[in-house]
N, C-alpha and C positions, 0 to 999 in steps of 0.2 A: 347469549352465549350458549344458552341449553339447548336451544335449536342448532346452533352450529355443531355442538357436540355430536348430536343426534345425527345428523347428515354425515358427519366423520366416521361415526362407527357404521353407519349403513355402507359406505363406500368400503370400510375395512370388510364389512361381511361380505359383501359382493365380490370382492377381491378373494376371499377365501373360497367361496362357491365357484369361481372360475378356476382356479389352479387344480392341476391335476391329481387325483386321489392316489395315484401310483406314478413310477418314473417312465419316462419314454424308454422304449425298448433298445432302441438304436439312434443313430442321427437321420436327419431327413435331407435329402440331396435337394439342394436348390434349383438344379434343372431337371430332375425329374419327379420329384415329390415324392419318391419312394421311400421308405425306410429300412437303413442299413440292418445287417446283422448286428446283436449286441455286442458291447466289446467285454463283458465279463466272462467269454469261454464258452456260453451256450450255444447250440447250434441250432438254426431255424430248419423245420424239416416241411417241406412243400408238400401236401398230399396231392394225390395225382384226381385230375378232373373225373366225376362220374361219367359215365357214357349214357345219356340221355337218350341219344340216337337209337342205341341197341335196345333201350327199356320200349322205345316207342314201337319199335319194328318187333319186339317180343310179343307186345300186347297185339299188333297187327296179326302176326304169325298165328297167335292162339285162336284169335276170333275166327280168322279165316279157317282155321284146320276146323274148327267145329260148323262151318257153313253158316255161320251167325251174320247177319247185317247189323248196322249200328243200332238199327231199332231193337232187335231180339238182344242184344248187348246190353242197351239203356232199358230194356223192359227187366230184365233179370237182376242187374246191378242196382238199379234205382238211380241210375244216373242220368242227367240229361243227354239227349243224342249229339247235341252240339258240343259238349265237353268231350265226348269219345272222340268226335272228330277232330277236336283241336289239340287233343293228346296224340293222336294216331298222326298227325300232319306237323308236329313239332310246334305249335304255336303256343303251348302251355305245358306246364309239365303235371300239374295235379297235385293234389293234397296227399298225405299219407292217408285220411279218410277215403280219399277216392281210390287208391289202389288197392286198400283193403277191401273195398266193395268189389272191385275189380277180380282182386283173387278167390274171393267167395263165389262170385257169379261164374267165373271160368273154371272152379274147383282145381286152383293151382296155388300150390305154396306161396306164400309172400317171399321166402328165402329164393324161390326158384326165379320169380319174377325180378326181385332186386339184385339177383347174383349178375344179372347182365349188365348192371350197373360198371362191375370190375372187368368187363370182357378183355378190356386192352392192357390191362394190369393185375397184379396180384391181388386177392381179395383180403380182406382183413383177416389176420390170425393165420394166415397160410404162412407167413414167413417165419425167419428164426429171431421176430422182435422178443428183444428181452424186456419189453415192458409189459409183459402180459397180464393180464388181469385175472388169472386162475387162481382161485384160492390154494393155498398149500396146508 
């Protein structure tokens, strides 16, 4: 009997671990698998996609403006030549650490580089968003 109680308790504990810790935000469509907007009156806001194409083109423009080869930029940034080629050709995005190194090597502020991500939409903090994070 004791072994059976233990097994029953383990099943109950497993069920607790599998249950969600927060309620589902909306209903999942059986056809598309997408979650619908919550029914409690909240609105789902879809943020615009970053323009990674513009970011990689800005890197290529800055490198070309200095007349640098991939080897030159690699030497100045401490990054692998292959990494630079893959970023400029759009095969990878790069990490924040990579872009930090590139900004220093190119003597270009990070906000100038990353500002290109919002080229096709309004930059954060530019609109009349009432959810401002500024302290009053």
